[in-house]
Structure formats: C-alpha cells, structure tokens
C-alpha positions, 0 to 999 in steps of 0.5 A: 527556466523557473518552475513552481515552488512545489515543482522545485521542492517536491521529491521523487519516489525514492522507490523508483529512483532504487528501480531506475538503478536496478534498471540500469545494472540490469542493462549491463548484464547483471542478474538482479532479483528485484524485491522492490516494486509493490507490482506483480509480473504479469507472467507469474500472476497474470490478471483473473482469465474472465476479467481479461477476456472481458476487458477484450470484449469491451474493447470489441464493443467500443467500450472507449468513450468517456465513463461517467465521472464517478464510474459505470453505476453497473460496476459500482453496484458490483462494487457495493455488492463485493463490499457486502459480501466479502467486507460487511460494509453496506455502501450505495452505488448511487452516491456513496462509491467512486471509481478512479484509475487505480487508487492514487487519484482516490488518495490524493483526491481525500487529502484535498477534499478535507485537508486545507493548507497548513493543517495537520494531518498525522500518519505513521511511519513507516507508510506509503506516500503520505509524506508526499500527499502532505507536500502537495498540499502544503499540509503540516505532515506528522510522521509518528514513528512506530515499533517492531514490537508492534509489527510497525503498526500505531497504536492509540497512546502513540497516536495521541499526542499528535490527534488534537486538532488534525484533520486527518488520520492516514492509516493503512491495513494491512500495510504497505510496506510491512505486510502487517496488520492491525489487531482488533484490539488496537484498532479498536483504540484508535477508533475510539480515539478518533471518536474522542477527538471529534467529540471535543469539535464544536459545532460547525467545525470541521471533524477529524476524518479518518483515511483507511487504505485497506487496498490489499484487505483481501491478501490476508494469510492464516489466521489473520483477519482484516478489521475496519474502522466502521465495522468496529465502530459504526459512529465512524461512518460520517468520517471515514473514507476508504480506499480499495480497488482491483489493482492489488487483490487481482493482480491488476494494477495496470488495468487501473480499476480502483474504488473509494467509499464512504459519506456522500459529501465527501465522496461527491467532492472527491469525484469533482476532484477526480473529474477535474483530473481526468483521472477515471478508470478507462471505460471498457476496463470499468465494464469488464470489471462490472461483469467480473466482480459479480461472479462470486464463485469466480473471484473466490477461486481466483482470491484463493489461489492468489493467495496461496502463491503469494503466502509461499513466497513470502513464507519463503523468504521468512523462513530463509531469513530466520535460518539465517538468524538461527546461523547467528547473522545480523537479520529478521524478519516479521511473520507475513500477515497480510498483502505482498510484502515481508519486513526484514531487518539486516542491521549491519550498519558500520560494517565494512565491506571488502574494498573498505567501505563502510555501511553508514545508512540503510540505503548503503546496506541496500545497494551492497546487498544490489551488488554483491547479492544481486537482490534488492530491497526498499529500506524503510527510509524510503516510507519516512523512518531514519536511515538509521534503521535497518528495516527493509521492505521486500515485495514477492510479487515480481519473482518466484518462489524458486527464485526467492529460495536461491537468493538467501544463499547469495545473501548469506555469501554477502554477509559474510564478507562484511567485517 
C-alpha cells in the first residue's frame, strides 16, 4: 500500500534505533550500561514526593476530563511565578504561557506557527531533532557545524553567513546533546545578530524568530550560569519563543507537563495548533504541578538534591575519561556544565578490532563498545554531524554513580584490544 511522501522519507530517531538494539542484547542476557536515552531511571531519580502525592490526589478527585486548550489557569499562574522567581522572566499567565504534553509539542507548534514550507531554519549541529522538524515541515534546514573548542556551542560568527532571510533560529542551552552552555558574551553576540537582521526586514515582513529551548535551565552546575536572550536583550521579547517544562528538572519525563512562553500572538497560534493535535498535558498532572510549583522551598530542596546527584555522576564519568586520556588513550571529555549529558571523544576511527573489522565510523565505535565494554553512548552523528566525528553523548540519568565507576575499566580493556 502506498503511503505519503512524508512517511516514506521521514527519518526515525537514531537514538531509539540504538536503544532497540541494546534492548535486544539485554533480552539475550547481555549486561549493557545504557547511556543513550535522555531520560531518568525513576528508581534512581524519582519525581518529587509532593508532586507524586498531588497526582494521586488529583485522580482521586476525578480530575480526568479535558483541560483547557492552553492549560489549567492555576498551572499557568504557577509557571508565571516560577519563571519570575527562578529566571527573572515576566510572562503573563493569561495569554503568554502555553501548557502542553511535554516540550516536543511546543517545539513542533513553534515550527508550525512561524515557518512555511521552503523557508530557512538555522540551527547548530550537534543539536536535538531540529533536522527532523525541518523534514516534517519541508523547511530548508541549515545545520551550522560547531567546534569542540567552543564546547560545541554556536557562535555569532558561525551563524552570521546563514541568518539572512531565515524564518527561525533554533537554539538550546544547556544544550542537548552536549551538556554545555552559552557564555553571557557569546549569547549576547548572537542576540545582537538577530536584532541586526530584523532591522533589515521591511515593515510588514515576517521577522526572524528565535526558538530558545531551556528545558535544562534548572540543571546547571558550579559557577556555570544559565542566560536567556530576553534578559540579555529585552528588545528580543517580541521575537523569542521559549521551550521549558518540568520533564527534566523534576525527573518527570513521563508526567508530560511542559510549558512554552513568548509573545501573545505567537502563543495564541501555538495554542490552536496544540489543540488540534490534542497534545495537552493530562489534567490531573496539571493540577498537581500547579500545586507543587507554588511550594518554593520544596522545589528548591528537590532541585538542590537532583543537581548534586547528577553532577556527581557526570563528574565521575568526566574524571574517568580524563584519567584514560592521561594514560595515553585517544579519548577526551568536556567539563559538565548543565543538563544530564557529558560530551566525550573516543577517537579510534580506523582502528581494527580483534576480529579484523575496521572501525570506519562513529557508529562502528559505539557498537564495538556495546559488545566489548557493555556500554552504549550516542554518536553525534545522530544529532547532525558527520560519521567521521568521533564525539558522543553520554546520558547519566539511568545509571548510578557506582555503576559509572565500574564502566571505566571495561572501556579501557576494550580500547586496549584495538590495533
């Protein structure tokens, strides 16, 4: 049976493909440390107890019918206060905040609200899923390759050649997949680039919009500070649409409560799109999240705790790779700054396995480690780079710190076998 051209040509998630192969190996009895999925093991990182109890109570109160298309008003009010307290951002609950079932519908609705087929969307590589959203819209996706010396964060100079005439610039910080962040100076320069471009647009011409994904903004470590475009350049308020939510900072990926915010006109159009998709968050979870966010001290305690545990795991993996590097192995890693990810380099392209297979791509290296070290990462090629780039994402949300420390000797033993 024939299917649409979109269905025929749409690429599936490379991460899910890797996870499926890992699950098959596990089914056969293999013990694999799975550092691929950007999720949490709820036995290691449970959601806040108060949020869990609130969800149970909401179902007990029969909060099971349709919520409003833009989300429960009390949740939007709690989100508004949360953003003001923790980010210094002032957005009105009435018409500038939209609730959805996680952040994916928000990202998709932003694309649908501001990008026409054939229009240009600029985003860095590596980055998460922008290429797939461009495919869905038949947009002209421009992947701007970034550099390890800039922590794989895009710079204004790298973006400048591609901004002219673009409909959307999609950015994320802390960045999935790298766990790195914009510095204040670098983000300011990008903001100035967007402002400069919009000054060239004629009256009535659609401006360059900025999608700013800050879903990991509450998970930052040490002296690393999260910055956003509107705080740095208030004149960007009418052009910036934020993606945010409780999925990552509260280890609540399955609770499906995300929030986007931005100019009322854009948010209103996103509301219609999300409504047609039926992509709203479940009502009981919205009721519970509204109540939970209102408890500032409870929220702060939970965030302090989860940040400490995530940072400990990231630091253990980073230290392990730095030790291997010091011992002469062709590996490296970038200091963890935010999110649940560590950027690692395993530069064994061209090496030969004991079975005589040449590791020609980053994917080859990854599957060699899966089978010989019992550990799985995600090559940056899943996020838009070439297969000749031996950099990988490691996600620590589904593994304990103790298990992370056990993986380093296995990686070392597997790398020693390569020739």
